Structure formats: structure tokens, C-alpha cells
RODO-2510 file (C-alpha; in nm, 4 decimals, decimal comma):
residues 334
     n   res          X          Y          Z
     1     m    -0,9327     0,7734     0,4303
     2     k    -1,2458     0,8399     0,2293
     3     g    -1,3522     1,1784     0,1016
     4     r    -1,0106     1,3390     0,0769
     5     e    -0,9845     1,6579    -0,1198
     6     a    -0,7578     1,7058    -0,4191
     7     l    -0,4566     1,9069    -0,3124
     8     p    -0,3350     2,2187    -0,4904
     9     h    -0,0442     2,1314    -0,7158
    10     k     0,1812     2,4158    -0,6014
    11     g     0,4014     2,3141    -0,3095
    12     g     0,4395     2,5284    -0,0040
    13     g     0,8051     2,6198    -0,0495
    14     g     1,0800     2,4475     0,1418
    15     r     1,3055     2,1649     0,0287
    16     r     1,3490     2,0835    -0,3362
    17     e     1,6087     1,8125    -0,3001
    18     g     1,3716     1,5355    -0,4063
    19     k     1,4073     1,6066    -0,7757
    20     s     1,7844     1,5863    -0,7881
    21     r     1,8161     1,2624    -0,5912
    22     h     1,5219     1,0733    -0,7403
    23     v     1,5790     0,8465    -1,0422
    24     p     1,2493     0,6979    -1,1713
    25     v     1,2731     0,3217    -1,2324
    26     m     1,2385     0,1866    -1,5898
    27     l     1,1097     0,5280    -1,6929
    28     q     1,1511     0,5043    -2,0702
    29     r     0,9922     0,1606    -2,0878
    30     c     0,6923     0,2764    -1,8814
    31     l     0,6429     0,5759    -2,1125
    32     d     0,6675     0,3577    -2,4237
    33     l     0,4174     0,1054    -2,2852
    34     l     0,1603     0,3766    -2,2112
    35     a     0,2271     0,5914    -2,5198
    36     p    -0,0320     0,4490    -2,7651
    37     a    -0,3102     0,5243    -2,5155
    38     l    -0,1825     0,8634    -2,3982
    39     e    -0,1254     1,0135    -2,7416
    40     r    -0,5041     1,0393    -2,7859
    41     p    -0,6562     1,3882    -2,7464
    42     g    -0,7956     1,4447    -2,3959
    43     a    -0,6210     1,1431    -2,2441
    44     v    -0,6195     1,1099    -1,8653
    45     v    -0,3385     0,9200    -1,6944
    46     v    -0,3344     0,8165    -1,3283
    47     d    -0,0103     0,7813    -1,1346
    48     c    -0,1333     0,5700    -0,8447
    49     t     0,1938     0,6009    -0,6514
    50     l     0,3176     0,9559    -0,7038
    51     g     0,6176     0,9516    -0,4683
    52     l     0,8583     1,2289    -0,5660
    53     g     0,6874     1,2752    -0,9022
    54     g     0,9560     1,1530    -1,1418
    55     h     0,7264     0,9328    -1,3498
    56     s     0,4479     1,1937    -1,3389
    57     e     0,6784     1,4726    -1,4575
    58     a     0,7925     1,2580    -1,7494
    59     l     0,4327     1,1665    -1,8407
    60     l     0,3247     1,5312    -1,8483
    61     s     0,6317     1,6291    -2,0502
    62     r     0,6064     1,3536    -2,3109
    63     f     0,2274     1,3751    -2,3568
    64     p     0,1599     1,7516    -2,3617
    65     e    -0,2178     1,7138    -2,4072
    66     a    -0,2642     1,4596    -2,1284
    67     q    -0,4192     1,5340    -1,7895
    68     l    -0,2650     1,3732    -1,4810
    69     v    -0,4350     1,2510    -1,1646
    70     a    -0,1746     1,1474    -0,9071
    71     l    -0,2353     0,9684    -0,5757
    72     d    -0,0168     0,9265    -0,2710
    73     r    -0,0872     0,8435     0,0934
    74     d     0,2248     1,0332     0,2071
    75     k     0,1615     1,4054     0,2624
    76     e     0,5316     1,4910     0,2508
    77     a     0,5629     1,3202    -0,0886
    78     l     0,2647     1,5218    -0,2121
    79     r     0,4254     1,8438    -0,0934
    80     l     0,7592     1,7768    -0,2626
    81     s     0,6099     1,6445    -0,5864
    82     g     0,3689     1,9398    -0,5865
    83     e     0,6703     2,1684    -0,6193
    84     r     0,8107     1,9552    -0,8977
    85     l     0,4861     1,9498    -1,0962
    86     a     0,3897     2,3150    -1,0363
    87     p     0,5077     2,4241    -1,3869
    88     f     0,2355     2,2048    -1,5406
    89     g    -0,0394     2,4091    -1,3741
    90     d    -0,3886     2,2615    -1,3786
    91     r    -0,2845     1,9652    -1,5939
    92     a    -0,1864     1,7926    -1,2665
    93     t    -0,4327     1,7058    -0,9894
    94     l    -0,2693     1,5638    -0,6764
    95     v    -0,4821     1,3689    -0,4293
    96     h    -0,4057     1,2436    -0,0773
    97     a    -0,5336     0,8875    -0,1077
    98     v    -0,4270     0,5223    -0,1079
    99     y    -0,4368     0,3601    -0,4504
   100     d    -0,7245     0,1251    -0,3720
   101     e    -0,9342     0,4424    -0,3383
   102     l    -0,8956     0,5059    -0,7132
   103     p    -1,2670     0,4490    -0,7967
   104     d    -1,3723     0,7033    -0,5285
   105     v    -1,1127     0,9572    -0,6444
   106     l    -1,2210     0,9332    -1,0094
   107     g    -1,5857     0,9525    -0,9037
   108     r    -1,5261     1,2745    -0,7070
   109     l    -1,3364     1,4249    -1,0004
   110     g    -1,6120     1,3286    -1,2459
   111     i    -1,3830     1,1099    -1,4585
   112     p    -1,5683     0,7971    -1,5804
   113     r    -1,2745     0,6256    -1,7564
   114     v    -0,9013     0,6861    -1,7973
   115     q    -0,6576     0,6035    -2,0742
   116     g    -0,3453     0,5221    -1,8742
   117     i    -0,2569     0,3949    -1,5254
   118     l     0,0858     0,3550    -1,3655
   119     f     0,1749     0,1824    -1,0385
   120     d     0,5300     0,2072    -0,8993
   121     l     0,4914    -0,0079    -0,5886
   122     g     0,6974    -0,0371    -0,2722
   123     v     0,8796     0,2321    -0,0782
   124     s     0,9626     0,5643    -0,2424
   125     s     1,3173     0,7018    -0,2503
   126     m     1,2105     0,9791    -0,0149
   127     q     1,0782     0,7337     0,2435
   128     l     1,3984     0,5295     0,2298
   129     d     1,6211     0,8358     0,2488
   130     e     1,4416     1,0127     0,5346
   131     a     1,6070     0,8571     0,8406
   132     g     1,3156     0,9357     1,0712
   133     r     1,0726     0,7162     0,8771
   134     g     1,2319     0,3868     0,9881
   135     f     1,2087     0,2082     0,6508
   136     a     1,5826     0,1521     0,6020
   137     y     1,7613    -0,1129     0,8039
   138     a     2,1017     0,0449     0,7279
   139     q     2,0483     0,3418     0,9627
   140     d     1,9093     0,3789     1,3127
   141     a     1,5659     0,5428     1,3253
   142     p     1,2313     0,5238     1,5073
   143     l     1,0448     0,2087     1,4021
   144     d     0,7571     0,3790     1,2213
   145     m     0,7309     0,2549     0,8567
   146     r     0,3902     0,4158     0,7967
   147     m     0,3632     0,5612     0,4475
   148     d     0,0879     0,7857     0,5817
   149     q     0,2159     0,9081     0,9159
   150     t    -0,1275     1,0435     1,0086
   151     a    -0,2944     0,7008     1,0312
   152     g    -0,2505     0,3410     1,1403
   153     v    -0,0139     0,1533     1,3698
   154     s     0,3642     0,1809     1,3543
   155     a     0,6130    -0,1021     1,3118
   156     a     0,7076    -0,0597     1,6791
   157     e     0,3453    -0,1199     1,7822
   158     v     0,3330    -0,4339     1,5682
   159     l     0,6548    -0,5679     1,7255
   160     n     0,5525    -0,4825     2,0803
   161     t     0,1866    -0,5909     2,0793
   162     y     0,1199    -0,8647     1,8218
   163     p     0,0948    -1,2232     1,9531
   164     p     0,3966    -1,4414     1,8660
   165     g     0,1990    -1,6603     1,6255
   166     e     0,0812    -1,3566     1,4311
   167     l     0,4364    -1,2205     1,4072
   168     v     0,5586    -1,5558     1,2734
   169     r     0,2797    -1,5540     1,0126
   170     i     0,3699    -1,2000     0,9007
   171     l     0,7413    -1,2749     0,8663
   172     r     0,6733    -1,5934     0,6712
   173     a     0,3949    -1,4604     0,4485
   174     y     0,5256    -1,1112     0,3771
   175     g     0,9010    -1,1543     0,4164
   176     e     0,9332    -1,5176     0,3066
   177     e     1,1600    -1,5490     0,6123
   178     k     1,2549    -1,9124     0,6788
   179     q     1,3904    -1,8253     1,0224
   180     a     1,0680    -1,6544     1,1370
   181     k     1,0276    -1,8645     1,4534
   182     r     1,3826    -1,7932     1,5719
   183     i     1,3472    -1,4198     1,5083
   184     v     1,0070    -1,3938     1,6758
   185     a     1,1246    -1,5895     1,9811
   186     a     1,4057    -1,3350     2,0208
   187     i     1,1658    -1,0418     1,9681
   188     v     0,9231    -1,1683     2,2319
   189     r     1,2059    -1,2296     2,4778
   190     e     1,3507    -0,8815     2,4277
   191     r     1,0229    -0,6868     2,4234
   192     e     0,9429    -0,8212     2,7705
   193     k     1,2600    -0,6512     2,8951
   194     e     1,2028    -0,3271     2,7034
   195     p     0,9660    -0,2290     2,4186
   196     f     1,1187    -0,1826     2,0722
   197     t     1,1501     0,1779     1,9568
   198     t     1,4384     0,1933     1,7068
   199     s     1,5523     0,0024     1,3995
   200     a     1,9156    -0,0558     1,5090
   201     r     1,8086    -0,2689     1,8050
   202     l     1,5889    -0,4833     1,5792
   203     v     1,8665    -0,5266     1,3200
   204     e     2,1110    -0,6350     1,5907
   205     l     1,8577    -0,8794     1,7359
   206     i     1,7986    -1,0380     1,3924
   207     r     2,1731    -1,0759     1,3320
   208     d     2,2140    -1,2467     1,6689
   209     a     1,9116    -1,4743     1,6211
   210     l     2,0063    -1,6157     1,2809
   211     p     2,2365    -1,9138     1,2284
   212     q     2,5648    -1,8374     1,0510
   213     a     2,4542    -2,0029     0,7253
   214     a     2,1471    -1,7780     0,6998
   215     k     2,3599    -1,4658     0,7449
   216     r     2,5753    -1,5500     0,4440
   217     t     2,2956    -1,5378     0,1815
   218     g     2,0521    -1,2797     0,0507
   219     g     2,2130    -0,9529     0,1569
   220     n     2,1344    -0,7854     0,4883
   221     p     1,9736    -1,0459     0,7181
   222     a     1,7200    -0,7862     0,8388
   223     k     1,5892    -0,7187     0,4875
   224     r     1,3092    -0,9780     0,4911
   225     t     1,1840    -0,8832     0,8379
   226     f     1,1751    -0,5134     0,7501
   227     q     0,9863    -0,5902     0,4284
   228     a     0,7332    -0,7984     0,6203
   229     l     0,6764    -0,5291     0,8833
   230     r     0,6371    -0,2591     0,6186
   231     i     0,3793    -0,4640     0,4268
   232     e     0,1833    -0,5324     0,7466
   233     v     0,1934    -0,1717     0,8698
   234     n     0,0688    -0,0343     0,5365
   235     g    -0,1614    -0,3217     0,4393
   236     e     0,0205    -0,3242     0,1072
   237     l    -0,0893    -0,6598    -0,0318
   238     s    -0,4542    -0,6275     0,0679
   239     v    -0,4574    -0,2764    -0,0809
   240     l    -0,2957    -0,4021    -0,4016
   241     e    -0,5388    -0,6928    -0,4193
   242     r    -0,8240    -0,4412    -0,4391
   243     a    -0,6407    -0,1779    -0,6404
   244     v    -0,5270    -0,3667    -0,9520
   245     p    -0,8720    -0,5057    -1,0487
   246     a    -1,0241    -0,1614    -0,9776
   247     a    -0,7635     0,0020    -1,1995
   248     v    -0,8335    -0,2401    -1,4852
   249     k    -1,2052    -0,1636    -1,4490
   250     a    -1,1342     0,2113    -1,4702
   251     l    -0,9496     0,1750    -1,8026
   252     d    -1,1173     0,2824    -2,1240
   253     v    -1,1060     0,0356    -2,4136
   254     g    -0,7628     0,0908    -2,5668
   255     g    -0,6349     0,2159    -2,2311
   256     r    -0,3125     0,0768    -2,0883
   257     i    -0,1803    -0,0102    -1,7423
   258     a     0,1827    -0,0535    -1,6328
   259     v     0,2832    -0,1924    -1,2929
   260     l     0,6318    -0,1904    -1,1396
   261     s     0,6728    -0,4453    -0,8574
   262     y     0,9727    -0,4969    -0,6312
   263     h     0,9202    -0,8379    -0,4743
   264     s     0,7637    -1,1673    -0,5757
   265     l     0,4485    -1,1232    -0,3647
   266     e     0,3494    -0,8042    -0,5479
   267     d     0,4477    -0,9373    -0,8899
   268     r     0,2558    -1,2621    -0,8411
   269     l    -0,0611    -1,0721    -0,7548
   270     v    -0,0312    -0,8445    -1,0600
   271     k     0,0453    -1,1438    -1,2829
   272     q    -0,2678    -1,3246    -1,1619
   273     v    -0,4987    -1,0271    -1,2277
   274     f    -0,3537    -0,9664    -1,5745
   275     a    -0,3578    -1,3367    -1,6663
   276     a    -0,7213    -1,3709    -1,5588
   277     g    -0,8179    -1,0671    -1,7662
   278     a    -0,6339    -1,2000    -2,0718
   279     a    -0,7933    -1,5457    -2,0570
   280     t    -1,1225    -1,6629    -2,1985
   281     t    -1,3795    -1,7674    -1,9393
   282     a    -1,5768    -1,9844    -2,1824
   283     p    -1,6519    -2,3476    -2,0987
   284     p    -1,4185    -2,5781    -2,2957
   285     g    -1,5348    -2,7148    -2,6287
   286     l    -1,7448    -2,4230    -2,7543
   287     p    -1,7079    -2,3892    -3,1343
   288     v    -1,7521    -2,0101    -3,1101
   289     v    -1,6683    -1,8120    -2,7951
   290     p    -1,9522    -1,5662    -2,7115
   291     e    -1,8656    -1,2037    -2,6360
   292     q    -1,9213    -1,2337    -2,2618
   293     y    -1,6459    -1,4957    -2,2383
   294     q    -1,3853    -1,3129    -2,4486
   295     p    -1,0664    -1,1798    -2,2831
   296     r    -1,0816    -0,8220    -2,1503
   297     l    -0,7058    -0,7618    -2,1546
   298     k    -0,4137    -0,8073    -2,3927
   299     l    -0,0760    -0,8615    -2,2250
   300     l     0,1894    -0,6132    -2,3402
   301     t     0,4906    -0,7755    -2,1760
   302     r     0,6190    -1,1299    -2,2124
   303     g     0,6274    -1,2252    -1,8483
   304     a     0,7809    -0,9549    -1,6296
   305     e     1,0356    -0,7241    -1,7913
   306     l     1,3544    -0,6464    -1,5985
   307     p     1,5671    -0,3314    -1,5831
   308     t     1,8789    -0,3222    -1,7995
   309     e     2,2260    -0,3647    -1,6530
   310     e     2,2951    -0,0019    -1,7411
   311     e     1,9938     0,1150    -1,5437
   312     i     2,0878    -0,0933    -1,2415
   313     a     2,4391     0,0501    -1,2553
   314     e     2,2898     0,4027    -1,2542
   315     n     2,0218     0,3308    -0,9942
   316     r     2,0767     0,0318    -0,7641
   317     r     1,7179     0,0565    -0,6370
   318     a     1,5994    -0,0542    -0,9821
   319     a     1,7604    -0,3982    -0,9403
   320     p     1,4569    -0,5905    -0,8046
   321     a     1,2040    -0,4155    -1,0335
   322     r     0,9620    -0,6216    -1,2437
   323     l     0,7410    -0,4488    -1,5014
   324     r     0,4144    -0,5842    -1,6412
   325     g     0,1786    -0,4098    -1,8830
   326     a    -0,1662    -0,4773    -2,0265
   327     e    -0,4173    -0,3116    -2,2600
   328     r    -0,7937    -0,3063    -2,2143
   329     i    -0,9372    -0,4511    -2,5381
   330     r    -1,3027    -0,5104    -2,4509
   331     e    -1,5763    -0,3797    -2,2237
   332     d    -1,7142    -0,5947    -1,9459
   333     v    -2,0344    -0,7656    -2,0531
   334     e    -2,2837    -0,7934    -1,7703
***
């Protein structure tokens, strides 16, 4: 993954449907959170999860003097968003990279600090809508789930090759699935007959494996298993664990970061990093807190902010969103 080149921001022709179908989540609130930092002359903002470019387009439009660096691990997303952002010319630099590679990307571009950072975590609309990607449990598709289809193992490989104990751990840790043992027992039994290749077979197996009571709560019974597989395939939590502290470190004093999460595991991790940065590290009882113990961050949101009912009505994918923001208020003191 290292050493990737910045991609040209003009797309190579082809489909342009991404723009019309993509509704950025909590867009206005994200822009307002970042605005005080991005209204400065020469501001640089990083969209760590470019997707179809809705947030990036709005950032470039609202802050006409800002420069954008946008990352995505999905080459198809980069192609489509490249078309969308082409009118902004060299104000937009698109890079094929995972967001924990942010320090390397900024180093290669010669950017020591940035003024704004946005994360919109989870699966992009394009990935959900493209049947062949295997992210959606509502339609039959190959069990892939890789955000970068050029690297890593697919969801099918995970299902067909991981030991039962490891599968149980993944479903419990990443899907918070209480019925993990039942589901994995069924998976192991079925994969011995025939390897898993498509999502419909997995969805049907999960429905059959769960007790009736479990099927009546929490929406589609396959939702938690699919979330767990996706997180495992893409290493999402381990990537995020590295990425958020690195992003905070890349912020200039006065710079701001906004993070949109879509499940409790992501939100908890972001909350912990922000809370640690906003707390003093001084031993208790000091009459005056020395500079090296002072907080580095100021929290900009009271807890996690939620989308409005109106937004959810317009865009059902906004429903689970949780937004947290913070401002860098002090340099690290070595």
C-alpha cells in the first residue's frame, strides 16, 4: 500500500451516476464544524474517505481558497469522484491510499500540517449499490466485501478458511452478534459440503440458524454478520485505531477534525481518542498544570451528534450516523 502516487483529478470518462444518487451524510453540520479552520488563507483540508466525493465537492465549493487532499482505497470511487471534482482543477489532489497512510501521503506531498480533516467511515453508497461488491445482504452477489479489490482476502475466503473459533470471535467482536456460535456452527457444516461464494446463501443460512426470537429484533438478521465480515476483510478497526491519532497529530493548532461513525465500535474508538486529547495528563493535586500536561484538543460536540429526522427521511443511510468534532488547541510538548 505504501508509495502510491497521487492520481490525476480528471476522471477517465464513463459513468457519472454517482453524483445524482449520492447524498452526503450530515453535510451542513460537517461544513459548519470545519468552517473556522478552513476560512483561513491557504487552508488544506483532508477528506480521508473520499467515496463518491459529495463532502469533498461541498468543501471545495464553500471554501474557495482551500486545497483538498482526498484519500480512498477504492479505485472505482477515485475514478467517479475524479469526474465530479474535475471542475476544481488543481485544488483537488486525489490519492489511492487507506486513511491510516495519511502521514505518508502528507509527507510525499510536502504538507507538514493541515487545517481540516474529515472522516466519513463505513461503506460508501457506491459500494453498497454495486451488486458485484457483495456488501449488501439484500441482494445476491459474490462474497467479496473488499474496499480495495486489488488487495487482501475476500469475505468468501474468510468464511471458507478461518478456524471456527476465529469466526466466532469476529462475529462477536465486530458484529456484536449474540448468536455467533450458532451461526458459525452452521457455516462450518455447510462449507464442508460446498465453499461459500455468494451472499444469498449466507443470508439464508443465517436466517435458518437463528432462533425465532432473534429474527424479530434489529432488522435483517444477517446485518451483524455482514458488518463483522466487512470489518475483518478491510481491517477497519485496526486501521481506524492508527488513523485517528495520526490525523490529530497532523492538525495545525486551530485545525479541526470531524468524524462520522456508523456503529458503536467506530464511535467508541473516536470518542476515546478525542477524550484522551481533551484531558489533562497532570498528576492529581498540582496547584498549576504545566504546559506538557495541558489538553491538546477541545471537543466541539457534546457527545455524538445525530442526524435530524428530516435528514433521515431524505437519506435512510444517515440513520445510524454519529458525528464527533474536535479542535487542536495546543502543540505536543516533547
